[in-house]
Biopython code that builds the backbone (N, CA, C, O; Angstrom):
import numpy as np
from Bio.PDB.StructureBuilder import StructureBuilder

atoms = [
    (1, "UNK", "N", (121.006, -203.246, 43.083)),
    (1, "UNK", "CA", (119.874, -204.092, 42.777)),
    (1, "UNK", "C", (118.657, -203.599, 43.562)),
    (1, "UNK", "O", (118.779, -203.192, 44.717)),
    (2, "UNK", "N", (117.529, -203.639, 42.951)),
    (2, "UNK", "CA", (116.272, -203.278, 43.588)),
    (2, "UNK", "C", (115.819, -204.460, 44.442)),
    (2, "UNK", "O", (115.852, -205.596, 43.968)),
    (3, "UNK", "N", (115.396, -204.227, 45.693)),
    (3, "UNK", "CA", (114.917, -205.339, 46.519)),
    (3, "UNK", "C", (113.843, -206.149, 45.784)),
    (3, "UNK", "O", (112.889, -205.589, 45.244)),
    (4, "UNK", "N", (114.013, -207.459, 45.774)),
    (4, "UNK", "CA", (113.076, -208.338, 45.088)),
    (4, "UNK", "C", (113.321, -208.417, 43.591)),
    (4, "UNK", "O", (112.606, -209.133, 42.890)),
    (5, "UNK", "N", (114.315, -207.696, 43.087)),
    (5, "UNK", "CA", (114.618, -207.711, 41.657)),
    (5, "UNK", "C", (115.497, -208.882, 41.259)),
    (5, "UNK", "O", (115.821, -209.736, 42.085)),
    (6, "UNK", "N", (115.870, -208.917, 40.019)),
    (6, "UNK", "CA", (116.718, -209.974, 39.475)),
    (6, "UNK", "C", (118.144, -209.755, 39.977)),
    (6, "UNK", "O", (118.676, -208.653, 39.840)),
    (7, "UNK", "N", (118.779, -210.791, 40.561)),
    (7, "UNK", "CA", (120.107, -210.614, 41.155)),
    (7, "UNK", "C", (121.273, -210.706, 40.169)),
    (7, "UNK", "O", (122.404, -210.979, 40.571)),
    (8, "UNK", "N", (121.004, -210.481, 38.885)),
    (8, "UNK", "CA", (122.068, -210.488, 37.895)),
    (8, "UNK", "C", (121.703, -209.503, 36.801)),
    (8, "UNK", "O", (120.527, -209.186, 36.621)),
    (9, "UNK", "N", (122.710, -209.006, 36.055)),
    (9, "UNK", "CA", (122.433, -207.986, 35.048)),
    (9, "UNK", "C", (121.603, -208.508, 33.871)),
    (9, "UNK", "O", (121.808, -209.624, 33.393)),
    (10, "UNK", "N", (120.686, -207.696, 33.429)),
    (10, "UNK", "CA", (119.900, -207.969, 32.225)),
    (10, "UNK", "C", (119.904, -206.682, 31.413)),
    (10, "UNK", "O", (120.182, -205.609, 31.950)),
    (11, "UNK", "N", (119.598, -206.781, 30.130)),
    (11, "UNK", "CA", (119.565, -205.570, 29.324)),
    (11, "UNK", "C", (118.493, -205.635, 28.262)),
    (11, "UNK", "O", (117.951, -206.698, 27.959)),
    (12, "UNK", "N", (118.205, -204.499, 27.714)),
    (12, "UNK", "CA", (117.281, -204.379, 26.599)),
    (12, "UNK", "C", (118.071, -203.793, 25.438)),
    (12, "UNK", "O", (119.002, -203.018, 25.655)),
    (13, "UNK", "N", (117.717, -204.149, 24.220)),
    (13, "UNK", "CA", (118.476, -203.737, 23.047)),
    (13, "UNK", "C", (117.546, -203.190, 21.969)),
    (13, "UNK", "O", (117.418, -203.766, 20.888)),
    (14, "UNK", "N", (116.899, -202.070, 22.281)),
    (14, "UNK", "CA", (115.906, -201.499, 21.373)),
    (14, "UNK", "C", (116.454, -201.197, 19.986)),
    (14, "UNK", "O", (115.719, -201.320, 19.006)),
    (15, "UNK", "N", (117.712, -200.809, 19.871)),
    (15, "UNK", "CA", (118.275, -200.470, 18.571)),
    (15, "UNK", "C", (118.857, -201.641, 17.794)),
    (15, "UNK", "O", (119.205, -201.495, 16.622)),
    (16, "UNK", "N", (118.967, -202.801, 18.436)),
    (16, "UNK", "CA", (119.471, -203.984, 17.754)),
    (16, "UNK", "C", (120.980, -204.062, 17.620)),
    (16, "UNK", "O", (121.496, -204.943, 16.932)),
    (17, "UNK", "N", (121.694, -203.152, 18.270)),
    (17, "UNK", "CA", (123.167, -203.161, 18.133)),
    (17, "UNK", "C", (123.771, -204.418, 18.753)),
    (17, "UNK", "O", (124.640, -205.053, 18.155)),
    (18, "UNK", "N", (123.316, -204.773, 19.938)),
    (18, "UNK", "CA", (123.848, -205.965, 20.593)),
    (18, "UNK", "C", (123.335, -207.224, 19.885)),
    (18, "UNK", "O", (124.090, -208.175, 19.682)),
    (19, "UNK", "N", (122.070, -207.228, 19.516)),
    (19, "UNK", "CA", (121.503, -208.368, 18.794)),
    (19, "UNK", "C", (122.244, -208.662, 17.503)),
    (19, "UNK", "O", (122.383, -209.823, 17.118)),
    (20, "UNK", "N", (122.717, -207.636, 16.838)),
    (20, "UNK", "CA", (123.492, -207.835, 15.614)),
    (20, "UNK", "C", (124.798, -208.563, 15.907)),
    (20, "UNK", "O", (125.208, -209.439, 15.146)),
    (21, "UNK", "N", (125.448, -208.203, 17.006)),
    (21, "UNK", "CA", (126.704, -208.851, 17.395)),
    (21, "UNK", "C", (126.473, -210.336, 17.677)),
    (21, "UNK", "O", (127.293, -211.175, 17.305)),
    (22, "UNK", "N", (125.360, -210.657, 18.332)),
    (22, "UNK", "CA", (125.051, -212.041, 18.697)),
    (22, "UNK", "C", (124.283, -212.794, 17.611)),
    (22, "UNK", "O", (123.955, -213.966, 17.792)),
    (23, "UNK", "N", (123.995, -212.144, 16.495)),
    (23, "UNK", "CA", (123.347, -212.809, 15.370)),
    (23, "UNK", "C", (121.864, -213.055, 15.542)),
    (23, "UNK", "O", (121.322, -213.975, 14.929)),
    (24, "UNK", "N", (121.187, -212.256, 16.361)),
    (24, "UNK", "CA", (119.756, -212.468, 16.569)),
    (24, "UNK", "C", (118.909, -211.269, 16.126)),
    (24, "UNK", "O", (117.695, -211.263, 16.327)),
    (25, "UNK", "N", (119.542, -210.261, 15.528)),
    (25, "UNK", "CA", (118.778, -209.089, 15.095)),
    (25, "UNK", "C", (118.217, -209.329, 13.695)),
    (25, "UNK", "O", (118.953, -209.676, 12.771)),
    (26, "UNK", "N", (116.911, -209.142, 13.550)),
    (26, "UNK", "CA", (116.229, -209.268, 12.263)),
    (26, "UNK", "C", (116.165, -207.872, 11.653)),
    (26, "UNK", "O", (115.303, -207.068, 12.008)),
    (27, "UNK", "N", (117.081, -207.594, 10.735)),
    (27, "UNK", "CA", (117.166, -206.261, 10.114)),
    (27, "UNK", "C", (115.860, -205.860, 9.446)),
    (27, "UNK", "O", (115.403, -204.727, 9.598)),
    (28, "UNK", "N", (115.263, -206.778, 8.711)),
    (28, "UNK", "CA", (114.040, -206.477, 7.963)),
    (28, "UNK", "C", (112.900, -206.050, 8.893)),
    (28, "UNK", "O", (112.193, -205.083, 8.611)),
    (29, "UNK", "N", (112.727, -206.771, 9.996)),
    (29, "UNK", "CA", (111.655, -206.452, 10.937)),
    (29, "UNK", "C", (112.078, -205.356, 11.914)),
    (29, "UNK", "O", (111.224, -204.729, 12.543)),
    (30, "UNK", "N", (113.381, -205.116, 12.050)),
    (30, "UNK", "CA", (113.881, -204.097, 12.963)),
    (30, "UNK", "C", (113.803, -204.492, 14.432)),
    (30, "UNK", "O", (113.747, -203.633, 15.312)),
    (31, "UNK", "N", (113.799, -205.791, 14.688)),
    (31, "UNK", "CA", (113.721, -206.281, 16.069)),
    (31, "UNK", "C", (114.691, -207.447, 16.275)),
    (31, "UNK", "O", (115.153, -208.075, 15.323)),
    (32, "UNK", "N", (114.979, -207.708, 17.536)),
    (32, "UNK", "CA", (115.762, -208.896, 17.871)),
    (32, "UNK", "C", (114.829, -210.089, 18.008)),
    (32, "UNK", "O", (113.715, -209.962, 18.516)),
    (33, "UNK", "N", (115.288, -211.245, 17.555)),
    (33, "UNK", "CA", (114.583, -212.494, 17.818)),
    (33, "UNK", "C", (114.809, -212.780, 19.293)),
    (33, "UNK", "O", (115.829, -212.377, 19.851)),
    (34, "UNK", "N", (113.873, -213.471, 19.930)),
    (34, "UNK", "CA", (114.041, -213.781, 21.358)),
    (34, "UNK", "C", (115.326, -214.567, 21.567)),
    (34, "UNK", "O", (115.489, -215.675, 21.056)),
    (35, "UNK", "N", (116.211, -213.983, 22.312)),
    (35, "UNK", "CA", (117.470, -214.657, 22.604)),
    (35, "UNK", "C", (117.828, -214.496, 24.057)),
    (35, "UNK", "O", (117.601, -213.445, 24.657)),
    (36, "UNK", "N", (118.394, -215.553, 24.621)),
    (36, "UNK", "CA", (118.847, -215.530, 26.011)),
    (36, "UNK", "C", (120.270, -216.057, 26.028)),
    (36, "UNK", "O", (120.559, -217.127, 25.493)),
    (37, "UNK", "N", (121.150, -215.294, 26.648)),
    (37, "UNK", "CA", (122.554, -215.661, 26.741)),
    (37, "UNK", "C", (122.967, -215.616, 28.197)),
    (37, "UNK", "O", (122.724, -214.622, 28.882)),
    (38, "UNK", "N", (123.589, -216.679, 28.676)),
    (38, "UNK", "CA", (124.153, -216.683, 30.021)),
    (38, "UNK", "C", (125.647, -216.465, 29.839)),
    (38, "UNK", "O", (126.346, -217.289, 29.248)),
    (39, "UNK", "N", (126.120, -215.340, 30.359)),
    (39, "UNK", "CA", (127.513, -214.943, 30.185)),
    (39, "UNK", "C", (128.164, -214.929, 31.563)),
    (39, "UNK", "O", (127.661, -214.294, 32.490)),
    (40, "UNK", "N", (129.285, -215.631, 31.689)),
    (40, "UNK", "CA", (129.930, -215.721, 33.004)),
    (40, "UNK", "C", (130.684, -214.432, 33.333)),
    (40, "UNK", "O", (130.806, -213.554, 32.479)),
    (41, "UNK", "N", (131.189, -214.310, 34.562)),
    (41, "UNK", "CA", (131.878, -213.081, 34.964)),
    (41, "UNK", "C", (133.123, -212.760, 34.128)),
    (41, "UNK", "O", (133.593, -211.622, 34.126)),
    (42, "UNK", "N", (133.656, -213.764, 33.418)),
    (42, "UNK", "CA", (134.808, -213.536, 32.546)),
    (42, "UNK", "C", (134.394, -213.089, 31.146)),
    (42, "UNK", "O", (135.251, -212.860, 30.292)),
    (43, "UNK", "N", (133.079, -212.961, 30.901)),
    (43, "UNK", "CA", (132.590, -212.534, 29.598)),
    (43, "UNK", "C", (132.436, -213.667, 28.600)),
    (43, "UNK", "O", (132.279, -213.409, 27.406)),
    (44, "UNK", "N", (132.476, -214.914, 29.053)),
    (44, "UNK", "CA", (132.360, -216.080, 28.166)),
    (44, "UNK", "C", (130.902, -216.550, 28.157)),
    (44, "UNK", "O", (130.290, -216.737, 29.209)),
    (45, "UNK", "N", (130.362, -216.737, 26.955)),
    (45, "UNK", "CA", (128.997, -217.253, 26.834)),
    (45, "UNK", "C", (129.004, -218.714, 27.264)),
    (45, "UNK", "O", (129.711, -219.538, 26.682)),
    (46, "UNK", "N", (128.219, -219.028, 28.279)),
    (46, "UNK", "CA", (128.117, -220.399, 28.771)),
    (46, "UNK", "C", (126.893, -221.117, 28.205)),
    (46, "UNK", "O", (126.892, -222.343, 28.092)),
    (47, "UNK", "N", (125.850, -220.361, 27.847)),
    (47, "UNK", "CA", (124.636, -220.959, 27.294)),
    (47, "UNK", "C", (123.907, -219.908, 26.484)),
    (47, "UNK", "O", (124.011, -218.709, 26.742)),
    (48, "UNK", "N", (123.167, -220.385, 25.500)),
    (48, "UNK", "CA", (122.321, -219.468, 24.731)),
    (48, "UNK", "C", (121.106, -220.228, 24.239)),
    (48, "UNK", "O", (121.143, -221.442, 24.034)),
    (49, "UNK", "N", (120.043, -219.492, 24.056)),
    (49, "UNK", "CA", (118.798, -220.066, 23.554)),
    (49, "UNK", "C", (118.143, -219.005, 22.686)),
    (49, "UNK", "O", (117.994, -217.858, 23.107)),
    (50, "UNK", "N", (117.754, -219.381, 21.484)),
    (50, "UNK", "CA", (117.092, -218.462, 20.566)),
    (50, "UNK", "C", (115.766, -219.105, 20.165)),
    (50, "UNK", "O", (115.729, -220.232, 19.671)),
    (51, "UNK", "N", (114.683, -218.366, 20.387)),
    (51, "UNK", "CA", (113.349, -218.882, 20.102)),
    (51, "UNK", "C", (112.603, -217.956, 19.154)),
    (51, "UNK", "O", (112.832, -216.747, 19.146)),
    (52, "UNK", "N", (111.719, -218.525, 18.362)),
    (52, "UNK", "CA", (110.853, -217.705, 17.525)),
    (52, "UNK", "C", (109.763, -217.106, 18.422)),
    (52, "UNK", "O", (109.498, -217.633, 19.502)),
    (53, "UNK", "N", (109.142, -216.029, 17.994)),
    (53, "UNK", "CA", (108.121, -215.390, 18.839)),
    (53, "UNK", "C", (106.968, -216.306, 19.237)),
    (53, "UNK", "O", (106.311, -216.065, 20.249)),
    (54, "UNK", "N", (106.717, -217.345, 18.462)),
    (54, "UNK", "CA", (105.583, -218.227, 18.761)),
    (54, "UNK", "C", (105.844, -219.166, 19.945)),
    (54, "UNK", "O", (104.915, -219.809, 20.434)),
    (55, "UNK", "N", (107.084, -219.252, 20.408)),
    (55, "UNK", "CA", (107.423, -220.172, 21.493)),
    (55, "UNK", "C", (107.867, -219.376, 22.719)),
    (55, "UNK", "O", (108.758, -218.531, 22.640)),
    (56, "UNK", "N", (107.236, -219.661, 23.838)),
    (56, "UNK", "CA", (107.561, -218.957, 25.076)),
    (56, "UNK", "C", (108.822, -219.492, 25.736)),
    (56, "UNK", "O", (109.290, -220.589, 25.432)),
    (57, "UNK", "N", (109.358, -218.690, 26.643)),
    (57, "UNK", "CA", (110.564, -219.074, 27.368)),
    (57, "UNK", "C", (110.205, -219.715, 28.697)),
    (57, "UNK", "O", (109.129, -219.474, 29.243)),
    (58, "UNK", "N", (111.116, -220.537, 29.217)),
    (58, "UNK", "CA", (110.901, -221.225, 30.480)),
    (58, "UNK", "C", (111.802, -220.594, 31.534)),
    (58, "UNK", "O", (112.995, -220.889, 31.590)),
    (59, "UNK", "N", (111.241, -219.734, 32.361)),
    (59, "UNK", "CA", (112.009, -219.009, 33.366)),
    (59, "UNK", "C", (112.606, -219.965, 34.394)),
    (59, "UNK", "O", (113.734, -219.754, 34.840)),
    (60, "UNK", "N", (111.877, -221.012, 34.781)),
    (60, "UNK", "CA", (112.395, -221.980, 35.752)),
    (60, "UNK", "C", (113.655, -222.649, 35.211)),
    (60, "UNK", "O", (114.602, -222.876, 35.963)),
    (61, "UNK", "N", (113.678, -222.964, 33.935)),
    (61, "UNK", "CA", (114.869, -223.581, 33.327)),
    (61, "UNK", "C", (116.024, -222.589, 33.289)),
    (61, "UNK", "O", (117.168, -222.973, 33.530)),
    (62, "UNK", "N", (115.752, -221.342, 32.996)),
    (62, "UNK", "CA", (116.798, -220.315, 33.022)),
    (62, "UNK", "C", (117.428, -220.231, 34.412)),
    (62, "UNK", "O", (118.652, -220.205, 34.540)),
    (63, "UNK", "N", (116.604, -220.190, 35.438)),
    (63, "UNK", "CA", (117.113, -220.091, 36.805)),
    (63, "UNK", "C", (117.911, -221.339, 37.176)),
    (63, "UNK", "O", (118.952, -221.241, 37.825)),
    (64, "UNK", "N", (117.418, -222.529, 36.760)),
    (64, "UNK", "CA", (118.144, -223.771, 37.017)),
    (64, "UNK", "C", (119.518, -223.731, 36.369)),
    (64, "UNK", "O", (120.507, -224.131, 36.985)),
    (65, "UNK", "N", (119.589, -223.254, 35.136)),
    (65, "UNK", "CA", (120.863, -223.183, 34.433)),
    (65, "UNK", "C", (121.822, -222.192, 35.099)),
    (65, "UNK", "O", (123.008, -222.487, 35.251)),
    (66, "UNK", "N", (121.322, -221.034, 35.491)),
    (66, "UNK", "CA", (122.180, -220.053, 36.168)),
    (66, "UNK", "C", (122.758, -220.664, 37.446)),
    (66, "UNK", "O", (123.952, -220.532, 37.712)),
    (67, "UNK", "N", (121.916, -221.330, 38.233)),
    (67, "UNK", "CA", (122.388, -221.971, 39.464)),
    (67, "UNK", "C", (123.416, -223.058, 39.152)),
    (67, "UNK", "O", (124.410, -223.195, 39.864)),
    (68, "UNK", "N", (123.180, -223.829, 38.092)),
    (68, "UNK", "CA", (124.121, -224.886, 37.713)),
    (68, "UNK", "C", (125.464, -224.288, 37.306)),
    (68, "UNK", "O", (126.509, -224.783, 37.730)),
    (69, "UNK", "N", (125.456, -223.241, 36.497)),
    (69, "UNK", "CA", (126.717, -222.608, 36.083)),
    (69, "UNK", "C", (127.446, -221.995, 37.279)),
    (69, "UNK", "O", (128.674, -222.047, 37.347)),
    (70, "UNK", "N", (126.706, -221.422, 38.211)),
    (70, "UNK", "CA", (127.327, -220.875, 39.415)),
    (70, "UNK", "C", (127.977, -221.991, 40.228)),
    (70, "UNK", "O", (129.081, -221.822, 40.746)),
    (71, "UNK", "N", (127.296, -223.128, 40.342)),
    (71, "UNK", "CA", (127.833, -224.262, 41.097)),
    (71, "UNK", "C", (129.090, -224.820, 40.419)),
    (71, "UNK", "O", (130.079, -225.117, 41.089)),
    (72, "UNK", "N", (129.050, -224.959, 39.111)),
    (72, "UNK", "CA", (130.219, -225.441, 38.366)),
    (72, "UNK", "C", (131.402, -224.511, 38.601)),
    (72, "UNK", "O", (132.518, -224.963, 38.859)),
    (73, "UNK", "N", (131.154, -223.228, 38.511)),
    (73, "UNK", "CA", (132.230, -222.243, 38.682)),
    (73, "UNK", "C", (132.819, -222.300, 40.087)),
    (73, "UNK", "O", (134.029, -222.155, 40.258)),
    (74, "UNK", "N", (131.981, -222.508, 41.086)),
    (74, "UNK", "CA", (132.440, -222.522, 42.467)),
    (74, "UNK", "C", (133.146, -223.819, 42.860)),
    (74, "UNK", "O", (134.048, -223.809, 43.697)),
    (75, "UNK", "N", (132.731, -224.941, 42.252)),
    (75, "UNK", "CA", (133.228, -226.246, 42.710)),
    (75, "UNK", "C", (134.047, -227.018, 41.684)),
    (75, "UNK", "O", (134.841, -227.884, 42.053)),
    (76, "UNK", "N", (133.864, -226.716, 40.393)),
    (76, "UNK", "CA", (134.518, -227.502, 39.350)),
    (76, "UNK", "C", (133.801, -228.803, 39.053)),
    (76, "UNK", "O", (134.237, -229.578, 38.201)),
    (77, "UNK", "N", (132.699, -229.047, 39.755)),
    (77, "UNK", "CA", (131.928, -230.261, 39.519)),
    (77, "UNK", "C", (131.091, -230.102, 38.250)),
    (77, "UNK", "O", (130.864, -228.987, 37.782)),
    (78, "UNK", "N", (130.640, -231.216, 37.705)),
    (78, "UNK", "CA", (129.813, -231.203, 36.499)),
    (78, "UNK", "C", (128.369, -231.506, 36.876)),
    (78, "UNK", "O", (128.097, -232.260, 37.811)),
    (79, "UNK", "N", (127.458, -230.908, 36.136)),
    (79, "UNK", "CA", (126.042, -231.104, 36.386)),
    (79, "UNK", "C", (125.483, -232.102, 35.383)),
    (79, "UNK", "O", (125.523, -231.855, 34.178)),
    (80, "UNK", "N", (124.965, -233.222, 35.864)),
    (80, "UNK", "CA", (124.340, -234.173, 34.945)),
    (80, "UNK", "C", (123.068, -233.575, 34.329)),
    (80, "UNK", "O", (122.547, -232.567, 34.808)),
    (81, "UNK", "N", (122.590, -234.204, 33.280)),
    (81, "UNK", "CA", (121.364, -233.766, 32.625)),
    (81, "UNK", "C", (120.221, -233.692, 33.626)),
    (81, "UNK", "O", (120.009, -234.624, 34.401)),
    (82, "UNK", "N", (119.492, -232.595, 33.610)),
    (82, "UNK", "CA", (118.347, -232.425, 34.484)),
    (82, "UNK", "C", (118.702, -232.110, 35.932)),
    (82, "UNK", "O", (117.828, -232.138, 36.799)),
    (83, "UNK", "N", (119.965, -231.812, 36.207)),
    (83, "UNK", "CA", (120.387, -231.523, 37.578)),
    (83, "UNK", "C", (119.544, -230.424, 38.190)),
    (83, "UNK", "O", (119.185, -229.452, 37.525)),
    (84, "UNK", "N", (119.233, -230.591, 39.469)),
    (84, "UNK", "CA", (118.524, -229.583, 40.244)),
    (84, "UNK", "C", (119.367, -229.259, 41.477)),
    (84, "UNK", "O", (120.065, -230.136, 41.987)),
    (85, "UNK", "N", (119.317, -228.015, 41.969)),
    (85, "UNK", "CA", (120.072, -227.662, 43.172)),
    (85, "UNK", "C", (119.798, -228.659, 44.303)),
    (85, "UNK", "O", (118.653, -229.030, 44.560)),
    (86, "UNK", "N", (120.871, -229.079, 44.968)),
    (86, "UNK", "CA", (120.762, -230.034, 46.063)),
    (86, "UNK", "C", (120.907, -231.481, 45.633)),
    (86, "UNK", "O", (121.086, -232.357, 46.480)),
    (87, "UNK", "N", (120.834, -231.752, 44.340)),
    (87, "UNK", "CA", (120.977, -233.116, 43.827)),
    (87, "UNK", "C", (122.457, -233.430, 43.612)),
    (87, "UNK", "O", (123.282, -232.517, 43.587)),
    (88, "UNK", "N", (122.802, -234.717, 43.457)),
    (88, "UNK", "CA", (124.211, -235.092, 43.265)),
    (88, "UNK", "C", (124.819, -234.475, 42.004)),
    (88, "UNK", "O", (124.144, -234.265, 40.996)),
    (89, "UNK", "N", (126.105, -234.198, 42.101)),
    (89, "UNK", "CA", (126.868, -233.697, 40.959)),
    (89, "UNK", "C", (127.926, -234.740, 40.606)),
    (89, "UNK", "O", (128.053, -235.760, 41.283)),
    (90, "UNK", "N", (128.665, -234.483, 39.563)),
    (90, "UNK", "CA", (129.737, -235.383, 39.136)),
    (90, "UNK", "C", (131.065, -234.681, 39.317)),
    (90, "UNK", "O", (131.192, -233.496, 39.007)),
    (91, "UNK", "N", (132.037, -235.390, 39.806)),
    (91, "UNK", "CA", (133.376, -234.843, 39.968)),
    (91, "UNK", "C", (134.227, -235.376, 38.823)),
    (91, "UNK", "O", (134.626, -236.540, 38.839)),
    (92, "UNK", "N", (134.514, -234.525, 37.817)),
    (92, "UNK", "CA", (135.238, -234.986, 36.639)),
    (92, "UNK", "C", (136.604, -235.568, 37.000)),
    (92, "UNK", "O", (137.252, -235.127, 37.949)),
    (93, "UNK", "N", (137.019, -236.553, 36.236)),
    (93, "UNK", "CA", (138.330, -237.156, 36.422)),
    (93, "UNK", "C", (138.404, -238.482, 35.703)),
    (93, "UNK", "O", (137.381, -238.998, 35.252)),
    (94, "UNK", "N", (139.596, -239.046, 35.588)),
    (94, "UNK", "CA", (139.776, -240.308, 34.864)),
    (94, "UNK", "C", (138.941, -241.451, 35.435)),
    (94, "UNK", "O", (138.514, -242.331, 34.687)),
    (95, "UNK", "N", (138.700, -241.456, 36.748)),
    (95, "UNK", "CA", (137.921, -242.537, 37.366)),
    (95, "UNK", "C", (136.453, -242.521, 36.957)),
    (95, "UNK", "O", (135.750, -243.516, 37.132)),
    (96, "UNK", "N", (135.989, -241.406, 36.418)),
    (96, "UNK", "CA", (134.580, -241.268, 36.036)),
    (96, "UNK", "C", (134.321, -241.719, 34.602)),
    (96, "UNK", "O", (133.187, -242.040, 34.248)),
    (97, "UNK", "N", (135.356, -241.746, 33.784)),
    (97, "UNK", "CA", (135.197, -242.075, 32.364)),
    (97, "UNK", "C", (134.556, -243.452, 32.205)),
    (97, "UNK", "O", (135.060, -244.447, 32.725)),
    (98, "UNK", "N", (133.448, -243.494, 31.485)),
    (98, "UNK", "CA", (132.735, -244.737, 31.223)),
    (98, "UNK", "C", (131.925, -245.251, 32.405)),
    (98, "UNK", "O", (131.327, -246.324, 32.322)),
    (99, "UNK", "N", (131.895, -244.507, 33.493)),
    (99, "UNK", "CA", (131.192, -244.976, 34.688)),
    (99, "UNK", "C", (130.184, -243.961, 35.210)),
    (99, "UNK", "O", (129.745, -244.055, 36.356)),
    (100, "UNK", "N", (129.818, -243.005, 34.387)),
    (100, "UNK", "CA", (128.868, -241.980, 34.831)),
    (100, "UNK", "C", (127.585, -242.642, 35.334)),
    (100, "UNK", "O", (127.013, -242.202, 36.331)),
    (101, "UNK", "N", (127.137, -243.680, 34.661)),
    (101, "UNK", "CA", (125.886, -244.344, 35.048)),
    (101, "UNK", "C", (125.966, -244.934, 36.451)),
    (101, "UNK", "O", (124.937, -245.073, 37.111)),
    (102, "UNK", "N", (127.186, -245.290, 36.934)),
    (102, "UNK", "CA", (127.330, -245.827, 38.284)),
    (102, "UNK", "C", (127.200, -244.721, 39.336)),
    (102, "UNK", "O", (126.723, -244.960, 40.446)),
    (103, "UNK", "N", (127.625, -243.527, 38.978)),
    (103, "UNK", "CA", (127.615, -242.406, 39.912)),
    (103, "UNK", "C", (126.282, -241.680, 39.880)),
    (103, "UNK", "O", (125.729, -241.329, 40.922)),
    (104, "UNK", "N", (125.776, -241.460, 38.689)),
    (104, "UNK", "CA", (124.545, -240.681, 38.506)),
    (104, "UNK", "C", (123.435, -241.636, 38.139)),
    (104, "UNK", "O", (123.431, -242.198, 37.044)),
    (105, "UNK", "N", (122.498, -241.824, 39.041)),
    (105, "UNK", "CA", (121.399, -242.754, 38.810)),
    (105, "UNK", "C", (120.079, -242.024, 38.956)),
    (105, "UNK", "O", (119.424, -242.130, 39.993)),
    (106, "UNK", "N", (119.678, -241.284, 37.932)),
    (106, "UNK", "CA", (118.395, -240.574, 38.035)),
    (106, "UNK", "C", (117.249, -241.568, 38.244)),
    (106, "UNK", "O", (117.318, -242.713, 37.798)),
    (107, "UNK", "N", (116.222, -241.124, 38.910)),
    (107, "UNK", "CA", (115.075, -241.980, 39.234)),
    (107, "UNK", "C", (114.457, -242.649, 38.016)),
    (107, "UNK", "O", (113.969, -243.775, 38.109)),
    (108, "UNK", "N", (114.473, -241.970, 36.876)),
    (108, "UNK", "CA", (113.808, -242.479, 35.680)),
    (108, "UNK", "C", (114.773, -243.177, 34.718)),
    (108, "UNK", "O", (114.408, -243.433, 33.571)),
    (109, "UNK", "N", (115.979, -243.485, 35.155)),
    (109, "UNK", "CA", (116.979, -244.077, 34.260)),
    (109, "UNK", "C", (116.562, -245.491, 33.865)),
    (109, "UNK", "O", (115.915, -246.205, 34.631)),
    (110, "UNK", "N", (116.946, -245.871, 32.661)),
    (110, "UNK", "CA", (116.674, -247.238, 32.215)),
    (110, "UNK", "C", (117.750, -248.140, 32.804)),
    (110, "UNK", "O", (118.826, -247.668, 33.171)),
    (111, "UNK", "N", (117.469, -249.413, 32.896)),
    (111, "UNK", "CA", (118.411, -250.356, 33.468)),
    (111, "UNK", "C", (119.490, -250.688, 32.454)),
    (111, "UNK", "O", (119.181, -250.980, 31.299)),
    (112, "UNK", "N", (120.738, -250.648, 32.860)),
    (112, "UNK", "CA", (121.871, -250.951, 31.988)),
    (112, "UNK", "C", (121.962, -252.456, 31.829)),
    (112, "UNK", "O", (121.879, -253.199, 32.807)),
    (113, "UNK", "N", (122.133, -252.904, 30.584)),
    (113, "UNK", "CA", (122.254, -254.344, 30.330)),
    (113, "UNK", "C", (123.641, -254.727, 29.939)),
    (113, "UNK", "O", (123.911, -255.902, 29.691)),
]
sb = StructureBuilder()
sb.init_structure("model")
sb.init_model(0)
sb.init_chain("A")
sb.init_seg("    ")
for serial, (resi, resn, name, xyz) in enumerate(atoms, 1):
    if name == "N":
        sb.init_residue(resn, " ", resi, " ")
    sb.init_atom(name, np.array(xyz, "f"), 0.0, 1.0, " ", f" {name:<3s}", serial, name[0])
structure = sb.get_structure()
């Protein structure tokens, strides 16, 4: 890795061979549609996002997702919607079923009636 560079592998697919496998290569235009895939160390796709050229990507969200997937892999915990590093996680199990709202109380949550 280059100092200050991205700490995970990225690639470019000028010929569209990989894009064809993932279903994002536009044969007619000869280019890949913007696609982002988070692939874990076992080669399993954990997340993907495909955008048209008119819509930009959110790098902060990509980094948040990578950190969340790394945390899940290391701990087995689940990340609630909008989770940020350092915030509470959920520990999956039978005791959590139907009670997520008791454990995870985001600041903007509506009141349960």
